[in-house]
C-alpha positions in Angstrom: 12.0 -26.7 -0.3 14.2 -23.6 -0.1 11.6 -21.5 -1.8 13.3 -18.1 -1.2 15.8 -19.3 -3.8 14.6 -18.4 -7.3 17.7 -18.7 -9.6 19.4 -22.2 -9.7 22.3 -22.8 -12.1 24.1 -26.0 -12.8 26.5 -27.8 -15.2 25.6 -30.9 -17.1 23.0 -32.3 -19.6 19.4 -33.1 -19.0 19.0 -30.6 -16.2 15.7 -30.5 -14.3 13.2 -28.0 -15.5 13.9 -24.4 -14.3 17.6 -24.7 -14.0 19.9 -22.4 -15.9 22.7 -24.3 -17.8 26.2 -23.0 -17.4 28.1 -25.3 -19.8 28.2 -22.7 -22.5 30.6 -20.6 -20.6 33.3 -23.0 -21.7 32.3 -22.9 -25.4 35.0 -21.6 -27.8 34.6 -18.2 -29.3 32.8 -15.2 -27.9 29.3 -15.5 -26.5 26.5 -13.6 -28.0 25.3 -10.7 -25.9 23.2 -7.6 -26.2 24.7 -4.3 -25.2 22.9 -2.4 -22.5 20.9 0.6 -23.7 22.0 4.0 -22.4 19.7 5.2 -19.6 19.1 8.9 -19.0 18.7 10.6 -15.7 20.2 10.1 -12.3 21.5 6.5 -11.9 20.3 6.5 -8.3 16.8 6.9 -9.5 16.9 3.9 -11.8 15.1 0.7 -10.9 17.1 -1.4 -8.5 14.8 -4.1 -7.2 11.2 -5.4 -7.5 9.7 -7.3 -4.7 6.2 -8.8 -4.4 3.5 -8.3 -1.8 0.4 -10.4 -1.2 -2.8 -8.4 -1.2 -6.5 -9.1 -1.2 -6.5 -8.8 -5.0 -3.4 -11.0 -5.5 0.3 -10.5 -5.9 1.4 -6.9 -6.4 4.9 -5.9 -7.5 6.6 -3.1 -5.6 9.5 -1.5 -7.5 12.2 0.6 -5.9 15.1 2.7 -7.1 18.6 2.6 -5.6 17.7 5.8 -3.6 14.6 4.2 -2.1 16.5 1.0 -1.1 19.2 3.1 0.5 16.7 5.2 2.4 15.2 2.1 4.0 18.5 0.6 5.0 19.9 3.9 6.2 17.1 4.2 8.7 18.0 0.8 10.2 21.8 1.6 10.2 21.4 5.0 11.9 18.8 3.9 14.4 20.8 0.9 15.5 24.0 2.8 15.7 25.8 0.4 13.4 29.5 0.9 13.8 31.8 1.2 10.7 33.5 -2.1 9.8 31.5 -4.0 12.4 30.5 -7.6 11.4 26.9 -8.4 10.9 25.1 -11.8 11.3 21.7 -12.1 9.8 19.0 -14.8 9.7 16.7 -12.8 7.4 16.3 -13.9 3.8 16.9 -11.1 1.2 13.8 -11.8 -0.9 11.8 -8.9 0.5 12.2 -5.2 1.1 12.4 -5.8 4.8 15.3 -8.2 4.3 17.1 -5.8 2.0 16.6 -2.9 4.4 17.6 -4.9 7.5 20.6 -6.7 6.2 22.0 -5.9 2.7 21.9 -2.1 2.7 23.2 -1.6 6.3 26.1 -4.0 5.6 27.0 -2.0 2.5 26.9 1.2 4.4 28.9 -0.2 7.3 31.6 -1.9 5.3 32.1 -4.9 7.7 31.8 -8.6 7.0 28.3 -10.0 6.4 27.6 -13.4 7.8 24.4 -15.2 6.8 22.6 -18.0 8.6 20.1 -20.0 6.7 17.4 -20.6 9.3 17.6 -22.6 11.3 20.3 -24.6 13.2 20.4 -23.6 16.8 23.8 -24.9 17.6 25.4 -23.4 14.5 23.8 -20.0 15.2 25.0 -20.0 18.8 28.5 -20.8 17.5 28.4 -17.9 15.0 27.1 -15.5 17.7 29.9 -16.5 20.1 32.6 -16.1 17.4 31.5 -12.7 16.3 32.0 -10.6 19.4 30.7 -7.0 19.0 28.6 -8.0 16.0 25.2 -6.7 15.0 22.8 -9.6 14.9 19.6 -9.4 12.8 16.9 -11.9 13.6 13.1 -12.2 13.8 11.6 -10.2 16.6 9.7 -13.2 18.0 12.9 -15.1 18.5 14.5 -12.3 20.7 13.3 -13.5 24.1 14.0 -17.2 23.9 17.5 -16.6 22.4 18.3 -13.9 24.9 17.2 -16.1 27.8 19.5 -18.9 26.4 22.5 -16.5 26.5 23.0 -16.8 22.7 23.0 -13.0 22.2 25.4 -12.1 25.1 28.4 -11.3 22.8 26.5 -9.0 20.5 26.8 -5.2 20.7 23.7 -4.6 18.6 20.6 -6.7 18.1 18.0 -5.9 15.4 14.6 -7.6 15.7 12.5 -7.7 12.5 8.7 -7.8 13.3 6.7 -8.9 10.3 3.6 -8.9 12.5 4.3 -5.5 14.3 1.1 -5.7 16.3 3.0 -8.2 18.5 5.4 -5.5 19.7 2.8 -4.2 22.1 2.8 -7.4 24.1 6.5 -8.4 23.9 8.8 -8.6 26.9 11.0 -5.7 28.0 14.6 -6.0 26.8 17.2 -6.6 29.6 20.2 -7.6 27.5 23.5 -5.6 27.4 23.3 -5.1 23.7 21.4 -2.2 22.1 18.1 -3.4 20.7 16.4 -1.9 17.6 13.0 -3.0 16.5 12.0 -3.0 12.8 8.3 -3.0 12.1 7.7 -4.3 8.6 4.6 -3.4 6.7 4.7 -5.9 3.8 6.6 -4.5 0.9 5.5 -0.9 1.5 8.0 0.2 4.1 9.7 -0.3 7.5 9.9 1.7 10.7 13.0 1.3 12.9 13.1 2.4 16.5 15.8 1.8 19.2 14.5 0.7 22.6 15.1 3.1 25.5 16.3 2.5 29.1 13.1 0.9 30.1 13.6 -1.9 27.5 10.1 -1.3 26.0 9.4 -0.8 22.3 9.2 2.9 21.2 5.8 4.0 19.9 5.4 4.9 16.2 5.2 8.7 15.7 2.2 10.0 13.8 2.6 12.6 11.2 5.5 14.4 9.5 9.1 13.3 10.4 11.8 15.6 11.7 14.3 13.9 9.4 14.1 13.4 5.7 15.2 9.8 6.3 12.2 8.9 8.5 9.1 7.5 6.9 5.9 9.6 7.3 2.9 8.0 8.9 -0.9 8.6 8.7 -3.9 6.9 10.2 -6.5 6.7 7.5 -10.3 7.1 7.9 -10.5 3.3 7.8 -8.2 3.1 10.9 -5.3 1.7 8.9 -1.7 2.8 8.7 -0.5 4.6 5.5 3.1 5.4 4.7 5.0 7.8 2.4 8.5 9.0 2.2 11.9 8.4 0.6 11.7 4.6 1.0 8.0 4.1 -0.1 7.3 3.2 -3.7 6.1 6.3 -5.5 4.1 4.6 -8.3 2.7 1.4 -9.5 4.9 -1.1 -11.4 5.2 -1.7 -14.3 4.4 1.8 -15.6 0.8 1.9 -16.6 -0.3 -1.0 -14.4 -3.3 1.0 -13.2 -4.8 0.8 -16.7 -4.6 -3.0 -16.8 -6.6 -5.8 -15.2 -3.9 -7.1 -12.8 -3.7 -5.9 -9.2 -1.2 -3.1 -8.6 0.2 -0.9 -5.8 -2.1 1.9 -5.1 -0.5 5.3 -4.3 -2.9 8.1 -3.5 -2.6 11.6 -4.8 -0.6 12.8 -1.8 1.9 9.9 -2.1 0.6 7.7 0.8 0.3 4.0 0.4 -2.2 2.1 2.7 -0.5 -0.8 4.4 -3.7 -2.5 5.5 -2.4 -2.8 9.1 -4.9 -1.4 11.7 -3.7 1.1 14.2 -4.8 3.3 17.1 -3.8 6.8 17.7 -2.8 8.3 21.1 -3.8 11.9 20.7 -1.9 13.0 23.9 1.5 11.9 22.6 0.6 11.9 18.9 1.8 8.3 18.4 0.4 5.1 16.8 0.1 1.6 18.0 -0.4 -1.2 15.5 -3.3 -3.4 16.5 -3.7 -5.9 13.7 -2.5 -7.3 10.4 -4.5 -7.1 7.1 -7.5 -9.4 7.3 -8.1 -12.5 5.1 -4.5 -13.7 5.4 -2.5 -16.4 7.1 0.9 -15.0 8.1 3.6 -17.6 8.8 6.9 -16.0 9.6 7.8 -13.9 6.6 5.2 -15.4 4.3 1.7 -14.1 3.9 -0.9 -16.2 2.1 -4.5 -15.3 1.1 -6.7 -17.7 3.0 -9.0 -18.1 0.0 -6.0 -19.2 -2.1 -4.9 -21.7 0.6 -8.4 -23.1 0.8 -8.7 -23.5 -2.9 -5.3 -25.2 -3.3 -6.2 -27.7 -0.6 -9.7 -28.3 -2.0 -8.3 -29.1 -5.5 -5.9 -31.7 -4.0 -8.4 -33.2 -1.5 -12.0 -32.1 -1.3 -12.3 -33.8 2.1 -9.5 -31.8 3.6 -9.7 -28.6 5.7 -6.9 -26.2 6.7 -6.8 -23.4 9.2 -4.3 -20.8 10.6 -3.6 -21.2 14.3 -1.6 -18.9 16.6 2.1 -19.7 17.0 4.4 -18.1 19.6 7.4 -17.8 17.2 5.9 -17.8 13.7 2.8 -15.6 14.4 0.6 -18.3 12.9 1.0 -21.8 11.5 -1.1 -23.8 9.2 -2.8 -27.0 10.4 -4.7 -29.4 8.1 -7.1 -32.3 8.7 -8.1 -35.1 6.3 -8.7 -38.8 6.5 -5.5 -39.5 4.6 -2.8 -37.0 5.6 0.0 -38.7 3.7 -1.9 -38.8 0.4 -3.0 -35.2 0.7 0.6 -34.0 1.5 2.0 -36.0 -1.5 -0.7 -34.6 -3.8 0.0 -31.0 -2.7 3.7 -31.5 -3.2 3.2 -33.0 -6.7 1.1 -29.9 -7.6 4.0 -27.6 -6.6 2.1 -26.1 -3.7 4.0 -24.0 -1.2 5.8 -26.4 1.3 4.3 -24.6 4.2 0.8 -25.6 3.0 1.7 -29.2 2.2 3.5 -29.6 5.6 0.3 -28.7 7.4 -0.9 -32.2 6.7 2.1 -34.0 8.2 1.4 -36.0 11.3 2.2 -34.0 14.4 5.2 -36.0 15.5 6.7 -35.8 12.0 6.1 -32.0 11.9 7.8 -31.6 15.3 10.8 -33.6 14.1 11.1 -31.5 10.9 
């Protein structure tokens, strides 16, 4: 059920489907390989990573160069005041642009040790935080308040909170901890905005318009009332090249370089700032995963026509899925057998089983 992991390698015969065999590394002689083709141009402009966003039309690939990845991570490192050689502890998976910008790139820029925590074991996480005095701790924004109240973050010098539902920032508690807190608002795979909290402990508003620094993303409130982004971290074109001429959904970049995030926002004309008011409609957002509600409904209907599933508010995850059906166990088993995302299948567990899990 560790669905962020996509590459699984193993030794042995008769491996399960999807595993990459490794036994041939011990085979005598030289292995066959294909020499990499020479690539022209600035290496920093070459493709570095492709992540995938969920949109109303389906999954959309977002491709980034090394420079674009560095731009996203540099904003986080500079805004949080990451000290050179300081250790970093992160609970954020690296399978998204937000995960790369909040964890991988700042660690490479800082040069300290990177400690990863596979979410979530509360006791282990508390031990890690206590052992890494002066560390930068990266965790979901919704977990900041309960962990701070429990004293888990007391030894940290910097805390970075990743908000995948940035509209929740407007109602979060003021930060009173001794550590410096930086909020990262994540807008799917399009971009992130990092802002350090001030002396009042409240989140900083998002500036509207052109940045003062070339490393800061530029924002725009569209005529539809949604937030659009452009700048050094934002993908500049659809991927793969020529995708706009095909039939599959693709990342839409307008003629001025802006990409619409779909997040609704309000503008304060007096201070020229933006407040995020809502996530893109038609989705269920559970932690870092965004599902099209139509796709969720269709998957459940195929497994059990009598079942229904809805997204409910959740204090930590933003939303959670809850399902009802005459036979929960059978529906959950059928969804698992079909390879349905575990978050959807788990919606049909009995409540006491789900709480225990």
